[in-house]
C-alpha positions in Angstrom: 0.2 -0.2 0.1 2.8 2.3 0.6 4.5 1.9 -2.6 1.3 2.3 -4.3 0.8 6.2 -2.7 4.8 6.6 -3.0 4.4 6.0 -6.9 0.6 8.4 -7.5 2.7 11.2 -5.4 5.3 10.5 -7.5 3.6 10.7 -10.2 1.8 13.6 -9.7 4.9 15.6 -8.9 5.8 15.4 -12.0 3.4 15.5 -13.5 3.0 19.4 -12.2 7.3 20.0 -12.9 6.5 19.4 -16.9 3.6 20.7 -17.0 5.4 24.1 -14.7 8.0 24.1 -17.3 6.2 24.2 -20.4 4.1 26.9 -19.1 7.4 28.0 -18.5 8.6 27.3 -21.6 5.7 29.4 -23.3 6.2 32.5 -21.4 9.6 32.8 -21.9 8.8 33.0 -25.9 5.9 35.3 -25.3 8.4 37.9 -23.7 10.3 37.7 -26.4 8.1 38.1 -28.8 6.4 41.0 -26.5 10.2 42.6 -26.9 9.9 41.5 -30.7 7.3 44.1 -31.0 8.8 47.2 -29.3 11.9 46.8 -31.3 10.0 47.3 -34.5 8.1 50.1 -33.3 10.2 52.0 -32.5 13.6 50.7 -35.2 16.0 49.5 -32.3 17.8 47.5 -34.8 20.9 47.1 -32.2 17.8 45.9 -29.1 16.8 43.6 -32.1 19.9 42.5 -32.6 20.0 40.6 -29.4 16.7 38.6 -29.7 18.5 37.4 -32.7 20.8 34.0 -32.3 23.4 34.2 -34.2 22.2 38.0 -35.6 26.0 39.2 -37.3 25.2 36.2 -40.2 22.5 39.0 -42.5 22.3 41.3 -41.4 21.6 43.6 -44.5 18.2 41.3 -44.3 17.5 41.6 -40.7 17.9 46.0 -40.5 15.5 45.4 -43.8 12.3 43.1 -42.4 12.5 45.6 -39.3 12.6 48.7 -41.4 9.7 47.4 -43.2 7.8 46.7 -40.3 9.0 49.6 -38.4 7.2 51.6 -41.8 4.4 49.8 -41.9 3.6 49.3 -38.3 0.5 50.7 -37.9 -1.4 48.6 -40.4 0.3 45.1 -39.3 0.2 46.0 -35.4 -2.6 48.5 -35.0 -3.2 49.5 -30.8 -0.6 46.7 -30.1 -2.9 44.0 -30.8 -0.5 41.6 -32.2 0.9 42.2 -28.4 -1.9 40.4 -26.3 -2.3 37.7 -29.1 0.5 35.7 -28.9 -0.4 31.9 -29.7 2.8 29.6 -29.1 2.7 26.7 -31.9 5.0 23.8 -31.5 6.7 22.5 -34.9 9.8 20.0 -36.0 9.6 21.4 -39.5 14.1 20.4 -39.2 13.0 16.7 -38.8 11.5 14.6 -36.3 13.4 14.4 -34.0 13.9 18.5 -33.8 11.2 20.1 -32.2 10.9 23.6 -32.4 8.4 26.1 -30.8 7.0 29.4 -33.2 4.5 31.8 -33.3 3.1 33.2 -36.4 1.1 35.5 -37.4 -0.9 36.1 -40.6 -1.8 39.9 -41.8 -3.8 40.5 -44.4 -4.1 43.6 -46.8 -6.2 46.4 -46.4 -8.9 47.9 -48.6 -8.0 44.8 -50.8 -11.5 43.3 -51.5 -10.2 41.3 -53.9 -7.8 39.3 -52.6 -5.0 40.4 -55.4 -2.4 40.7 -52.5 -1.7 37.3 -50.6 -0.7 38.0 -46.8 1.9 39.3 -44.7 3.5 36.3 -42.6 5.4 36.9 -40.4 7.4 33.6 -38.6 9.3 34.1 -35.2 11.3 29.9 -34.9 12.6 29.1 -31.3 14.3 26.0 -30.3 15.4 25.0 -27.0 18.9 24.8 -26.8 19.7 28.0 -28.1 17.2 29.4 -25.7 13.4 30.9 -26.1 14.6 34.0 -25.3 16.4 34.5 -28.5 14.7 33.9 -31.8 15.8 31.1 -34.3 15.2 32.4 -37.6 16.4 35.4 -39.3 14.2 35.8 -42.2 11.0 36.4 -40.0 8.8 37.7 -43.5 6.8 36.2 -45.9 5.2 38.0 -49.0 6.2 41.4 -48.2 7.7 42.6 -51.6 4.3 44.7 -52.4 2.6 44.5 -49.3 2.8 47.8 -48.6 2.0 49.1 -51.9 
């Protein structure tokens, strides 16, 4: 009887610690995403570089993407709505044993009733070995060329 009670207590302990770890990881990602939007709003490239893993590789394209987001910030993130709407999702795009997390926004162009413009896609990828306080992908925009016209 003591063994059963002990086993149940251990199972409860481990299940709550796993849930707490997942919540802690997601909270770290949400904080990083919020920092990203703050840096984009004020066009703080140096601050943005600190949020990205190994930022020196694609400095030019990273700066261009941040400038695009900053220039179109009011259309992309009116009233800072995306700061409040952060949904963390799981992915295994690099392989079945490589699990990553991401936050993705799909923004449709206003005044495009004919749907001629593809929606702007912003994807922030996170990878546990480098830390959830770092954005793992350096190219975060899709369909942005011509989106602002």
